TORMI-989323 format. One line per field, with one value per atom (N, C-alpha, C, O, CB): residue number from 1; residue in three letters; x, y, z. Coordinates in nm, 2 decimals, decimal comma. Glycine has a CB too. Example, Ala and Ser with C-alpha at 12.3 -4.5 7.8 and 13.67 -1.06 7.14 Angstrom:
2
pos <- c(1 / 1 / 1 / 1 / 1 / 2 / 2 / 2 / 2 / 2)
code <- c(ALA / ALA / ALA / ALA / ALA / SER / SER / SER / SER / SER)
px <- c(1,32 / 1,23 / 1,32 / 1,42 / 1,13 / 1,28 / 1,37 / 1,29 / 1,34 / 1,41)
py <- c(-0,57 / -0,45 / -0,33 / -0,33 / -0,45 / -0,22 / -0,11 / 0,00 / 0,11 / -0,06)
pz <- c(0,78 / 0,78 / 0,78 / 0,85 / 0,90 / 0,71 / 0,71 / 0,79 / 0,80 / 0,57)
END
This chain:
105
pos <- c(1 / 1 / 1 / 1 / 1 / 2 / 2 / 2 / 2 / 2 / 3 / 3 / 3 / 3 / 3 / 4 / 4 / 4 / 4 / 4 / 5 / 5 / 5 / 5 / 5 / 6 / 6 / 6 / 6 / 6 / 7 / 7 / 7 / 7 / 7 / 8 / 8 / 8 / 8 / 8 / 9 / 9 / 9 / 9 / 9 / 10 / 10 / 10 / 10 / 10 / 11 / 11 / 11 / 11 / 11 / 12 / 12 / 12 / 12 / 12 / 13 / 13 / 13 / 13 / 13 / 14 / 14 / 14 / 14 / 14 / 15 / 15 / 15 / 15 / 15 / 16 / 16 / 16 / 16 / 16 / 17 / 17 / 17 / 17 / 17 / 18 / 18 / 18 / 18 / 18 / 19 / 19 / 19 / 19 / 19 / 20 / 20 / 20 / 20 / 20 / 21 / 21 / 21 / 21 / 21 / 22 / 22 / 22 / 22 / 22 / 23 / 23 / 23 / 23 / 23 / 24 / 24 / 24 / 24 / 24 / 25 / 25 / 25 / 25 / 25 / 26 / 26 / 26 / 26 / 26 / 27 / 27 / 27 / 27 / 27 / 28 / 28 / 28 / 28 / 28 / 29 / 29 / 29 / 29 / 29 / 30 / 30 / 30 / 30 / 30 / 31 / 31 / 31 / 31 / 31 / 32 / 32 / 32 / 32 / 32 / 33 / 33 / 33 / 33 / 33 / 34 / 34 / 34 / 34 / 34 / 35 / 35 / 35 / 35 / 35 / 36 / 36 / 36 / 36 / 36 / 37 / 37 / 37 / 37 / 37 / 38 / 38 / 38 / 38 / 38 / 39 / 39 / 39 / 39 / 39 / 40 / 40 / 40 / 40 / 40 / 41 / 41 / 41 / 41 / 41 / 42 / 42 / 42 / 42 / 42 / 43 / 43 / 43 / 43 / 43 / 44 / 44 / 44 / 44 / 44 / 45 / 45 / 45 / 45 / 45 / 46 / 46 / 46 / 46 / 46 / 47 / 47 / 47 / 47 / 47 / 48 / 48 / 48 / 48 / 48 / 49 / 49 / 49 / 49 / 49 / 50 / 50 / 50 / 50 / 50 / 51 / 51 / 51 / 51 / 51 / 52 / 52 / 52 / 52 / 52 / 53 / 53 / 53 / 53 / 53 / 54 / 54 / 54 / 54 / 54 / 55 / 55 / 55 / 55 / 55 / 56 / 56 / 56 / 56 / 56 / 57 / 57 / 57 / 57 / 57 / 58 / 58 / 58 / 58 / 58 / 59 / 59 / 59 / 59 / 59 / 60 / 60 / 60 / 60 / 60 / 61 / 61 / 61 / 61 / 61 / 62 / 62 / 62 / 62 / 62 / 63 / 63 / 63 / 63 / 63 / 64 / 64 / 64 / 64 / 64 / 65 / 65 / 65 / 65 / 65 / 66 / 66 / 66 / 66 / 66 / 67 / 67 / 67 / 67 / 67 / 68 / 68 / 68 / 68 / 68 / 69 / 69 / 69 / 69 / 69 / 70 / 70 / 70 / 70 / 70 / 71 / 71 / 71 / 71 / 71 / 72 / 72 / 72 / 72 / 72 / 73 / 73 / 73 / 73 / 73 / 74 / 74 / 74 / 74 / 74 / 75 / 75 / 75 / 75 / 75 / 76 / 76 / 76 / 76 / 76 / 77 / 77 / 77 / 77 / 77 / 78 / 78 / 78 / 78 / 78 / 79 / 79 / 79 / 79 / 79 / 80 / 80 / 80 / 80 / 80 / 81 / 81 / 81 / 81 / 81 / 82 / 82 / 82 / 82 / 82 / 83 / 83 / 83 / 83 / 83 / 84 / 84 / 84 / 84 / 84 / 85 / 85 / 85 / 85 / 85 / 86 / 86 / 86 / 86 / 86 / 87 / 87 / 87 / 87 / 87 / 88 / 88 / 88 / 88 / 88 / 89 / 89 / 89 / 89 / 89 / 90 / 90 / 90 / 90 / 90 / 91 / 91 / 91 / 91 / 91 / 92 / 92 / 92 / 92 / 92 / 93 / 93 / 93 / 93 / 93 / 94 / 94 / 94 / 94 / 94 / 95 / 95 / 95 / 95 / 95 / 96 / 96 / 96 / 96 / 96 / 97 / 97 / 97 / 97 / 97 / 98 / 98 / 98 / 98 / 98 / 99 / 99 / 99 / 99 / 99 / 100 / 100 / 100 / 100 / 100 / 101 / 101 / 101 / 101 / 101 / 102 / 102 / 102 / 102 / 102 / 103 / 103 / 103 / 103 / 103 / 104 / 104 / 104 / 104 / 104 / 105 / 105 / 105 / 105 / 105)
code <- c(MET / MET / MET / MET / MET / ILE / ILE / ILE / ILE / ILE / THR / THR / THR / THR / THR / ALA / ALA / ALA / ALA / ALA / LEU / LEU / LEU / LEU / LEU / PHE / PHE / PHE / PHE / PHE / LYS / LYS / LYS / LYS / LYS / VAL / VAL / VAL / VAL / VAL / THR / THR / THR / THR / THR / GLY / GLY / GLY / GLY / GLY / GLN / GLN / GLN / GLN / GLN / GLY / GLY / GLY / GLY / GLY / SER / SER / SER / SER / SER / TYR / TYR / TYR / TYR / TYR / LYS / LYS / LYS / LYS / LYS / SER / SER / SER / SER / SER / PHE / PHE / PHE / PHE / PHE / SER / SER / SER / SER / SER / VAL / VAL / VAL / VAL / VAL / SER / SER / SER / SER / SER / GLY / GLY / GLY / GLY / GLY / HIS / HIS / HIS / HIS / HIS / SER / SER / SER / SER / SER / GLY / GLY / GLY / GLY / GLY / TYR / TYR / TYR / TYR / TYR / SER / SER / SER / SER / SER / GLU / GLU / GLU / GLU / GLU / ALA / ALA / ALA / ALA / ALA / GLY / GLY / GLY / GLY / GLY / SER / SER / SER / SER / SER / ASP / ASP / ASP / ASP / ASP / ILE / ILE / ILE / ILE / ILE / VAL / VAL / VAL / VAL / VAL / CYS / CYS / CYS / CYS / CYS / ALA / ALA / ALA / ALA / ALA / ALA / ALA / ALA / ALA / ALA / VAL / VAL / VAL / VAL / VAL / SER / SER / SER / SER / SER / SER / SER / SER / SER / SER / ALA / ALA / ALA / ALA / ALA / VAL / VAL / VAL / VAL / VAL / MET / MET / MET / MET / MET / LEU / LEU / LEU / LEU / LEU / THR / THR / THR / THR / THR / VAL / VAL / VAL / VAL / VAL / ASN / ASN / ASN / ASN / ASN / SER / SER / SER / SER / SER / CYS / CYS / CYS / CYS / CYS / ILE / ILE / ILE / ILE / ILE / ASP / ASP / ASP / ASP / ASP / GLY / GLY / GLY / GLY / GLY / PHE / PHE / PHE / PHE / PHE / ASN / ASN / ASN / ASN / ASN / VAL / VAL / VAL / VAL / VAL / ASP / ASP / ASP / ASP / ASP / ALA / ALA / ALA / ALA / ALA / VAL / VAL / VAL / VAL / VAL / PRO / PRO / PRO / PRO / PRO / GLU / GLU / GLU / GLU / GLU / VAL / VAL / VAL / VAL / VAL / TYR / TYR / TYR / TYR / TYR / ASP / ASP / ASP / ASP / ASP / ASP / ASP / ASP / ASP / ASP / THR / THR / THR / THR / THR / VAL / VAL / VAL / VAL / VAL / LYS / LYS / LYS / LYS / LYS / PHE / PHE / PHE / PHE / PHE / THR / THR / THR / THR / THR / VAL / VAL / VAL / VAL / VAL / ASN / ASN / ASN / ASN / ASN / GLU / GLU / GLU / GLU / GLU / LYS / LYS / LYS / LYS / LYS / SER / SER / SER / SER / SER / SER / SER / SER / SER / SER / ASP / ASP / ASP / ASP / ASP / ALA / ALA / ALA / ALA / ALA / ASP / ASP / ASP / ASP / ASP / ARG / ARG / ARG / ARG / ARG / LEU / LEU / LEU / LEU / LEU / ILE / ILE / ILE / ILE / ILE / GLY / GLY / GLY / GLY / GLY / ALA / ALA / ALA / ALA / ALA / LEU / LEU / LEU / LEU / LEU / LYS / LYS / LYS / LYS / LYS / GLU / GLU / GLU / GLU / GLU / HIS / HIS / HIS / HIS / HIS / LEU / LEU / LEU / LEU / LEU / GLU / GLU / GLU / GLU / GLU / ALA / ALA / ALA / ALA / ALA / LEU / LEU / LEU / LEU / LEU / SER / SER / SER / SER / SER / GLU / GLU / GLU / GLU / GLU / GLU / GLU / GLU / GLU / GLU / TYR / TYR / TYR / TYR / TYR / PRO / PRO / PRO / PRO / PRO / GLU / GLU / GLU / GLU / GLU / ASN / ASN / ASN / ASN / ASN / VAL / VAL / VAL / VAL / VAL / ALA / ALA / ALA / ALA / ALA / VAL / VAL / VAL / VAL / VAL / THR / THR / THR / THR / THR / ILE / ILE / ILE / ILE / ILE / GLU / GLU / GLU / GLU / GLU / GLU / GLU / GLU / GLU / GLU / SER / SER / SER / SER / SER)
px <- c(0,08 / 0,00 / 0,09 / 0,19 / -0,09 / 0,04 / 0,11 / 0,05 / -0,08 / 0,10 / 0,13 / 0,08 / 0,14 / 0,25 / 0,12 / 0,05 / 0,09 / 0,05 / -0,06 / 0,02 / 0,15 / 0,12 / 0,15 / 0,26 / 0,21 / 0,05 / 0,06 / 0,06 / -0,03 / -0,05 / 0,16 / 0,17 / 0,13 / 0,19 / 0,31 / 0,03 / -0,01 / 0,00 / -0,01 / -0,15 / 0,01 / 0,01 / -0,13 / -0,23 / 0,08 / -0,15 / -0,28 / -0,35 / -0,48 / -0,27 / -0,27 / -0,33 / -0,36 / -0,41 / -0,24 / -0,33 / -0,36 / -0,25 / -0,27 / -0,48 / -0,13 / -0,02 / 0,05 / 0,05 / 0,08 / 0,10 / 0,16 / 0,31 / 0,38 / 0,15 / 0,35 / 0,49 / 0,57 / 0,68 / 0,49 / 0,50 / 0,58 / 0,48 / 0,36 / 0,68 / 0,53 / 0,46 / 0,55 / 0,67 / 0,36 / 0,51 / 0,59 / 0,50 / 0,38 / 0,66 / 0,55 / 0,48 / 0,57 / 0,68 / 0,44 / 0,52 / 0,60 / 0,52 / 0,40 / 0,67 / 0,59 / 0,53 / 0,51 / 0,55 / 0,40 / 0,45 / 0,41 / 0,26 / 0,21 / 0,50 / 0,20 / 0,05 / 0,01 / -0,09 / -0,01 / 0,08 / 0,04 / -0,07 / -0,13 / 0,01 / -0,11 / -0,23 / -0,20 / -0,28 / -0,27 / -0,07 / -0,03 / 0,12 / 0,18 / -0,08 / 0,17 / 0,32 / 0,39 / 0,34 / 0,35 / 0,51 / 0,60 / 0,62 / 0,63 / 0,74 / 0,61 / 0,61 / 0,48 / 0,47 / 0,69 / 0,38 / 0,24 / 0,14 / 0,02 / 0,20 / 0,19 / 0,10 / 0,05 / 0,13 / 0,17 / -0,07 / -0,12 / -0,14 / -0,12 / -0,26 / -0,17 / -0,18 / -0,05 / -0,04 / -0,24 / 0,05 / 0,19 / 0,24 / 0,30 / 0,29 / 0,21 / 0,25 / 0,18 / 0,24 / 0,21 / 0,05 / -0,03 / 0,03 / 0,04 / -0,18 / 0,06 / 0,11 / 0,25 / 0,28 / 0,11 / 0,34 / 0,48 / 0,48 / 0,56 / 0,55 / 0,40 / 0,40 / 0,35 / 0,40 / 0,31 / 0,25 / 0,19 / 0,29 / 0,31 / 0,06 / 0,36 / 0,46 / 0,58 / 0,62 / 0,52 / 0,62 / 0,74 / 0,70 / 0,77 / 0,78 / 0,58 / 0,53 / 0,52 / 0,56 / 0,39 / 0,47 / 0,46 / 0,60 / 0,62 / 0,39 / 0,69 / 0,83 / 0,90 / 0,95 / 0,91 / 0,89 / 0,97 / 0,90 / 0,98 / 0,97 / 0,77 / 0,70 / 0,73 / 0,76 / 0,56 / 0,74 / 0,77 / 0,91 / 0,93 / 0,75 / 1,00 / 1,14 / 1,19 / 1,24 / 1,23 / 1,16 / 1,21 / 1,12 / 1,16 / 1,23 / 0,99 / 0,89 / 0,86 / 0,85 / 0,76 / 0,86 / 0,82 / 0,93 / 0,90 / 0,69 / 1,04 / 1,16 / 1,12 / 1,16 / 1,21 / 1,04 / 1,00 / 1,13 / 1,20 / 0,88 / 1,15 / 1,26 / 1,21 / 1,14 / 1,29 / 1,26 / 1,22 / 1,33 / 1,42 / 1,09 / 1,31 / 1,41 / 1,34 / 1,26 / 1,49 / 1,37 / 1,33 / 1,43 / 1,55 / 1,30 / 1,37 / 1,46 / 1,40 / 1,28 / 1,47 / 1,48 / 1,43 / 1,51 / 1,63 / 1,45 / 1,44 / 1,49 / 1,44 / 1,37 / 1,46 / 1,46 / 1,42 / 1,27 / 1,24 / 1,45 / 1,19 / 1,05 / 0,97 / 0,85 / 0,98 / 1,05 / 0,99 / 1,04 / 1,16 / 1,02 / 0,95 / 0,98 / 0,93 / 0,81 / 0,92 / 1,02 / 0,98 / 1,01 / 1,11 / 1,06 / 0,92 / 0,94 / 0,90 / 0,78 / 0,85 / 1,00 / 0,98 / 0,99 / 1,09 / 1,07 / 0,89 / 0,89 / 0,95 / 0,90 / 0,74 / 1,06 / 1,13 / 1,07 / 1,07 / 1,27 / 1,00 / 0,93 / 0,79 / 0,77 / 1,01 / 0,70 / 0,56 / 0,56 / 0,62 / 0,47 / 0,48 / 0,47 / 0,33 / 0,29 / 0,58 / 0,27 / 0,13 / 0,14 / 0,05 / 0,06 / 0,25 / 0,26 / 0,28 / 0,21 / 0,39 / 0,36 / 0,37 / 0,24 / 0,20 / 0,48 / 0,17 / 0,04 / -0,06 / -0,13 / -0,03 / -0,06 / -0,15 / -0,11 / -0,19 / -0,16 / 0,02 / 0,06 / 0,06 / 0,01 / 0,21 / 0,09 / 0,08 / -0,07 / -0,10 / 0,16 / -0,15 / -0,29 / -0,35 / -0,44 / -0,36 / -0,31 / -0,36 / -0,31 / -0,39 / -0,31 / -0,19 / -0,14 / -0,22 / -0,26 / 0,01 / -0,25 / -0,33 / -0,47 / -0,52 / -0,34 / -0,53 / -0,66 / -0,65 / -0,74 / -0,72 / -0,55 / -0,53 / -0,52 / -0,58 / -0,41 / -0,43 / -0,41 / -0,53 / -0,56 / -0,29 / -0,61 / -0,74 / -0,84 / -0,91 / -0,80 / -0,84 / -0,92 / -0,88 / -0,97 / -0,92 / -0,75 / -0,70 / -0,73 / -0,77 / -0,55 / -0,72 / -0,75 / -0,90 / -0,94 / -0,71 / -0,99 / -1,13 / -1,15 / -1,24 / -1,21 / -1,08 / -1,10 / -1,02 / -1,07 / -1,05 / -0,91 / -0,83 / -0,80 / -0,69 / -0,70 / -0,90 / -0,89 / -0,79 / -0,74 / -1,02 / -0,77 / -0,68 / -0,53 / -0,44 / -0,72 / -0,51 / -0,38 / -0,32 / -0,20 / -0,39 / -0,40 / -0,36 / -0,43 / -0,55 / -0,38 / -0,35 / -0,41 / -0,34 / -0,22 / -0,38 / -0,43 / -0,38 / -0,42 / -0,53 / -0,45 / -0,32 / -0,33 / -0,29 / -0,19 / -0,25 / -0,37 / -0,33 / -0,31 / -0,39 / -0,45 / -0,20 / -0,16 / -0,13 / -0,05 / -0,03 / -0,20 / -0,18 / -0,06 / -0,06 / -0,30 / 0,04 / 0,15 / 0,18 / 0,28 / 0,27)
py <- c(-0,12 / 0,00 / 0,13 / 0,13 / 0,00 / 0,22 / 0,35 / 0,44 / 0,45 / 0,42 / 0,49 / 0,58 / 0,72 / 0,74 / 0,52 / 0,81 / 0,95 / 1,02 / 1,01 / 1,02 / 1,10 / 1,17 / 1,32 / 1,36 / 1,12 / 1,40 / 1,55 / 1,62 / 1,59 / 1,61 / 1,70 / 1,77 / 1,91 / 1,98 / 1,76 / 1,96 / 2,10 / 2,18 / 2,12 / 2,11 / 2,31 / 2,39 / 2,42 / 2,38 / 2,53 / 2,47 / 2,51 / 2,61 / 2,62 / 2,56 / 2,69 / 2,78 / 2,73 / 2,80 / 2,90 / 2,60 / 2,53 / 2,53 / 2,48 / 2,60 / 2,58 / 2,57 / 2,44 / 2,38 / 2,68 / 2,39 / 2,26 / 2,28 / 2,37 / 2,21 / 2,19 / 2,19 / 2,09 / 2,11 / 2,16 / 1,97 / 1,86 / 1,76 / 1,76 / 1,80 / 1,67 / 1,55 / 1,44 / 1,47 / 1,57 / 1,32 / 1,20 / 1,10 / 1,09 / 1,14 / 1,03 / 0,93 / 0,81 / 0,81 / 0,98 / 0,69 / 0,57 / 0,45 / 0,45 / 0,56 / 0,34 / 0,21 / 0,19 / 0,27 / 0,21 / 0,07 / 0,03 / -0,01 / -0,06 / -0,09 / 0,03 / 0,01 / -0,14 / -0,17 / 0,08 / -0,22 / -0,36 / -0,39 / -0,50 / -0,42 / -0,29 / -0,30 / -0,40 / -0,47 / -0,17 / -0,39 / -0,47 / -0,49 / -0,44 / -0,40 / -0,57 / -0,59 / -0,46 / -0,37 / -0,70 / -0,46 / -0,34 / -0,32 / -0,42 / -0,37 / -0,20 / -0,16 / -0,15 / -0,09 / -0,26 / -0,20 / -0,19 / -0,15 / -0,17 / -0,32 / -0,10 / -0,06 / 0,09 / 0,18 / -0,07 / 0,11 / 0,24 / 0,33 / 0,45 / 0,23 / 0,26 / 0,34 / 0,40 / 0,51 / 0,26 / 0,31 / 0,36 / 0,47 / 0,57 / 0,24 / 0,45 / 0,55 / 0,69 / 0,79 / 0,50 / 0,68 / 0,80 / 0,88 / 1,00 / 0,77 / 0,80 / 0,87 / 0,92 / 1,03 / 0,76 / 0,84 / 0,88 / 1,01 / 1,10 / 0,77 / 1,01 / 1,12 / 1,25 / 1,36 / 1,09 / 1,24 / 1,35 / 1,41 / 1,53 / 1,32 / 1,32 / 1,36 / 1,43 / 1,54 / 1,24 / 1,38 / 1,44 / 1,57 / 1,67 / 1,35 / 1,59 / 1,72 / 1,82 / 1,93 / 1,70 / 1,78 / 1,87 / 1,92 / 2,04 / 1,81 / 1,82 / 1,86 / 1,95 / 2,05 / 1,73 / 1,91 / 1,99 / 2,12 / 2,22 / 1,91 / 2,13 / 2,26 / 2,36 / 2,48 / 2,24 / 2,30 / 2,38 / 2,44 / 2,56 / 2,30 / 2,35 / 2,40 / 2,47 / 2,58 / 2,28 / 2,41 / 2,47 / 2,58 / 2,68 / 2,36 / 2,56 / 2,65 / 2,77 / 2,88 / 2,58 / 2,75 / 2,86 / 2,89 / 2,97 / 2,82 / 2,83 / 2,86 / 2,85 / 2,94 / 3,00 / 2,76 / 2,74 / 2,69 / 2,60 / 2,63 / 2,75 / 2,70 / 2,57 / 2,58 / 2,81 / 2,46 / 2,33 / 2,23 / 2,25 / 2,28 / 2,12 / 2,01 / 1,88 / 1,83 / 1,99 / 1,83 / 1,69 / 1,59 / 1,61 / 1,68 / 1,48 / 1,36 / 1,24 / 1,22 / 1,35 / 1,16 / 1,05 / 0,92 / 0,92 / 1,07 / 0,82 / 0,69 / 0,59 / 0,62 / 0,67 / 0,46 / 0,35 / 0,36 / 0,35 / 0,22 / 0,37 / 0,37 / 0,48 / 0,47 / 0,23 / 0,59 / 0,70 / 0,83 / 0,85 / 0,69 / 0,93 / 1,06 / 1,15 / 1,15 / 1,11 / 1,23 / 1,33 / 1,47 / 1,49 / 1,31 / 1,56 / 1,70 / 1,80 / 1,80 / 1,72 / 1,88 / 1,97 / 2,11 / 2,14 / 1,94 / 2,19 / 2,33 / 2,41 / 2,40 / 2,38 / 2,48 / 2,56 / 2,69 / 2,73 / 2,59 / 2,76 / 2,88 / 2,88 / 2,82 / 3,00 / 2,94 / 2,94 / 2,99 / 3,09 / 3,02 / 2,93 / 2,97 / 2,94 / 2,82 / 2,89 / 3,04 / 3,02 / 2,93 / 2,85 / 3,15 / 2,94 / 2,85 / 2,71 / 2,62 / 2,89 / 2,68 / 2,54 / 2,49 / 2,38 / 2,53 / 2,58 / 2,54 / 2,49 / 2,39 / 2,65 / 2,57 / 2,54 / 2,41 / 2,32 / 2,65 / 2,40 / 2,27 / 2,15 / 2,05 / 2,29 / 2,16 / 2,04 / 2,01 / 1,89 / 2,07 / 2,12 / 2,09 / 2,02 / 1,93 / 2,22 / 2,05 / 1,98 / 1,84 / 1,75 / 2,06 / 1,81 / 1,67 / 1,60 / 1,48 / 1,67 / 1,66 / 1,59 / 1,55 / 1,44 / 1,67 / 1,65 / 1,62 / 1,51 / 1,42 / 1,75 / 1,51 / 1,40 / 1,27 / 1,17 / 1,43 / 1,26 / 1,13 / 1,09 / 0,97 / 1,15 / 1,18 / 1,15 / 1,09 / 0,99 / 1,27 / 1,14 / 1,09 / 0,95 / 0,86 / 1,18 / 0,93 / 0,79 / 0,70 / 0,58 / 0,80 / 0,74 / 0,65 / 0,61 / 0,51 / 0,72 / 0,70 / 0,67 / 0,56 / 0,47 / 0,79 / 0,58 / 0,48 / 0,35 / 0,24 / 0,54 / 0,36 / 0,24 / 0,23 / 0,25 / 0,24 / 0,20 / 0,21 / 0,11 / 0,13 / 0,20 / 0,00 / -0,10 / -0,07 / -0,15 / -0,24 / 0,03 / 0,06 / 0,19 / 0,21 / 0,05 / 0,29 / 0,42 / 0,47 / 0,46 / 0,52 / 0,52 / 0,58 / 0,71 / 0,73 / 0,48 / 0,81 / 0,95 / 0,98 / 0,96 / 1,04 / 1,04 / 1,09 / 1,24 / 1,28 / 1,00 / 1,31 / 1,46 / 1,47 / 1,43 / 1,55 / 1,53 / 1,54 / 1,69 / 1,76 / 1,46 / 1,75 / 1,88 / 1,89 / 1,82 / 1,95 / 1,98 / 1,99 / 2,14 / 2,16 / 1,92)
pz <- c(0,00 / 0,00 / 0,00 / 0,06 / 0,12 / -0,07 / -0,07 / 0,04 / 0,05 / -0,21 / 0,13 / 0,23 / 0,21 / 0,18 / 0,38 / 0,23 / 0,22 / 0,35 / 0,40 / 0,10 / 0,40 / 0,52 / 0,50 / 0,45 / 0,64 / 0,52 / 0,51 / 0,64 / 0,72 / 0,42 / 0,67 / 0,80 / 0,77 / 0,69 / 0,86 / 0,85 / 0,83 / 0,96 / 1,07 / 0,77 / 0,96 / 1,07 / 1,12 / 1,05 / 1,04 / 1,23 / 1,28 / 1,19 / 1,19 / 1,42 / 1,11 / 1,02 / 0,88 / 0,79 / 1,01 / 0,87 / 0,74 / 0,64 / 0,53 / 0,68 / 0,67 / 0,58 / 0,58 / 0,69 / 0,61 / 0,47 / 0,46 / 0,51 / 0,46 / 0,32 / 0,61 / 0,65 / 0,57 / 0,54 / 0,80 / 0,55 / 0,48 / 0,43 / 0,47 / 0,57 / 0,35 / 0,31 / 0,29 / 0,25 / 0,19 / 0,31 / 0,27 / 0,20 / 0,24 / 0,40 / 0,11 / 0,04 / 0,03 / -0,01 / -0,10 / 0,07 / 0,07 / 0,04 / 0,04 / 0,21 / 0,00 / -0,02 / -0,17 / -0,26 / 0,05 / -0,19 / -0,33 / -0,32 / -0,23 / -0,37 / -0,43 / -0,43 / -0,43 / -0,36 / -0,55 / -0,50 / -0,51 / -0,60 / -0,60 / -0,37 / -0,67 / -0,77 / -0,88 / -0,93 / -0,82 / -0,93 / -1,04 / -1,04 / -0,95 / -1,18 / -1,13 / -1,14 / -1,16 / -1,23 / -1,26 / -1,11 / -1,13 / -1,29 / -1,36 / -1,07 / -1,32 / -1,47 / -1,53 / -1,64 / -1,54 / -1,47 / -1,53 / -1,42 / -1,44 / -1,60 / -1,31 / -1,20 / -1,23 / -1,21 / -1,07 / -1,27 / -1,30 / -1,17 / -1,18 / -1,37 / -1,06 / -0,94 / -0,89 / -0,86 / -0,82 / -0,90 / -0,86 / -0,96 / -0,92 / -0,86 / -1,09 / -1,18 / -1,16 / -1,17 / -1,32 / -1,12 / -1,10 / -0,98 / -0,98 / -1,08 / -0,87 / -0,75 / -0,78 / -0,74 / -0,63 / -0,84 / -0,86 / -0,95 / -0,92 / -0,93 / -1,05 / -1,14 / -1,07 / -1,09 / -1,26 / -0,99 / -0,92 / -0,82 / -0,80 / -0,85 / -0,75 / -0,64 / -0,72 / -0,67 / -0,56 / -0,83 / -0,90 / -0,95 / -0,94 / -1,02 / -1,00 / -1,05 / -0,94 / -0,96 / -1,12 / -0,82 / -0,71 / -0,66 / -0,64 / -0,60 / -0,64 / -0,60 / -0,70 / -0,66 / -0,57 / -0,82 / -0,92 / -0,95 / -0,97 / -1,06 / -0,94 / -0,95 / -0,84 / -0,86 / -0,96 / -0,72 / -0,60 / -0,61 / -0,60 / -0,47 / -0,64 / -0,64 / -0,76 / -0,75 / -0,61 / -0,88 / -1,00 / -1,05 / -1,11 / -1,10 / -1,04 / -1,10 / -1,01 / -1,06 / -1,12 / -0,88 / -0,79 / -0,68 / -0,59 / -0,72 / -0,70 / -0,61 / -0,46 / -0,38 / -0,64 / -0,42 / -0,28 / -0,21 / -0,25 / -0,27 / -0,09 / 0,00 / 0,07 / 0,16 / 0,11 / 0,01 / 0,06 / 0,04 / -0,04 / -0,01 / 0,11 / 0,09 / 0,06 / 0,13 / 0,23 / -0,06 / -0,10 / -0,06 / -0,06 / -0,25 / -0,01 / 0,02 / -0,04 / -0,03 / 0,18 / -0,11 / -0,19 / -0,13 / -0,13 / -0,34 / -0,10 / -0,05 / -0,14 / -0,24 / 0,10 / -0,11 / -0,19 / -0,23 / -0,35 / -0,13 / -0,13 / -0,16 / -0,09 / -0,07 / -0,12 / -0,06 / 0,01 / -0,04 / -0,08 / 0,16 / -0,06 / -0,09 / 0,03 / 0,06 / -0,24 / 0,08 / 0,18 / 0,13 / 0,06 / 0,32 / 0,16 / 0,11 / 0,23 / 0,27 / -0,02 / 0,27 / 0,38 / 0,33 / 0,27 / 0,50 / 0,36 / 0,33 / 0,44 / 0,55 / 0,30 / 0,41 / 0,52 / 0,55 / 0,67 / 0,47 / 0,46 / 0,49 / 0,43 / 0,32 / 0,42 / 0,50 / 0,45 / 0,31 / 0,28 / 0,55 / 0,23 / 0,09 / 0,04 / 0,04 / 0,00 / -0,02 / -0,07 / -0,20 / -0,22 / -0,11 / -0,27 / -0,39 / -0,34 / -0,40 / -0,48 / -0,24 / -0,19 / -0,14 / -0,16 / -0,09 / -0,07 / -0,01 / -0,12 / -0,10 / 0,07 / -0,23 / -0,34 / -0,41 / -0,43 / -0,44 / -0,43 / -0,50 / -0,42 / -0,47 / -0,55 / -0,29 / -0,20 / -0,18 / -0,17 / -0,07 / -0,16 / -0,15 / -0,26 / -0,24 / -0,13 / -0,38 / -0,50 / -0,50 / -0,54 / -0,63 / -0,46 / -0,45 / -0,35 / -0,38 / -0,41 / -0,23 / -0,14 / -0,19 / -0,17 / -0,01 / -0,26 / -0,32 / -0,42 / -0,43 / -0,38 / -0,50 / -0,60 / -0,54 / -0,58 / -0,69 / -0,44 / -0,37 / -0,29 / -0,28 / -0,27 / -0,24 / -0,17 / -0,27 / -0,25 / -0,10 / -0,39 / -0,50 / -0,53 / -0,55 / -0,62 / -0,55 / -0,58 / -0,46 / -0,49 / -0,60 / -0,34 / -0,23 / -0,22 / -0,17 / -0,09 / -0,27 / -0,28 / -0,39 / -0,37 / -0,31 / -0,50 / -0,61 / -0,58 / -0,63 / -0,74 / -0,51 / -0,49 / -0,33 / -0,29 / -0,57 / -0,25 / -0,11 / -0,05 / 0,06 / -0,04 / -0,12 / -0,07 / -0,12 / -0,08 / -0,12 / -0,19 / -0,25 / -0,21 / -0,22 / -0,41 / -0,17 / -0,14 / -0,01 / 0,00 / -0,25 / 0,09 / 0,21 / 0,23 / 0,22 / 0,33 / 0,27 / 0,30 / 0,44 / 0,49 / 0,19 / 0,51 / 0,65 / 0,65 / 0,60 / 0,75 / 0,73 / 0,75 / 0,90 / 0,98 / 0,70 / 0,94 / 1,08 / 1,10 / 1,03 / 1,11 / 1,20 / 1,24 / 1,34 / 1,44 / 1,30 / 1,31 / 1,40 / 1,43 / 1,50 / 1,35)
END
């Protein structure tokens, strides 16, 4: 299962997100759920850093991507919010393959 954790402030700004795991929907290389999640995460990270110059730190491990925003950014909030909504939609369509958690910190 792919798990996504979004950390938000009390004011609703995104501090970070992490996405990890494998969906298990299909074989590697033909897994549409994994492809949808991976593509959306890459788009979000690259848009924040390269497109909007958000002060943030991406970390990539074997099966985990972590992204931490260093300074409040309305651009990051919109982009990460869109990622959260996309992953929530996927979790509704594929509840055994994707789970989304929001944590206030």
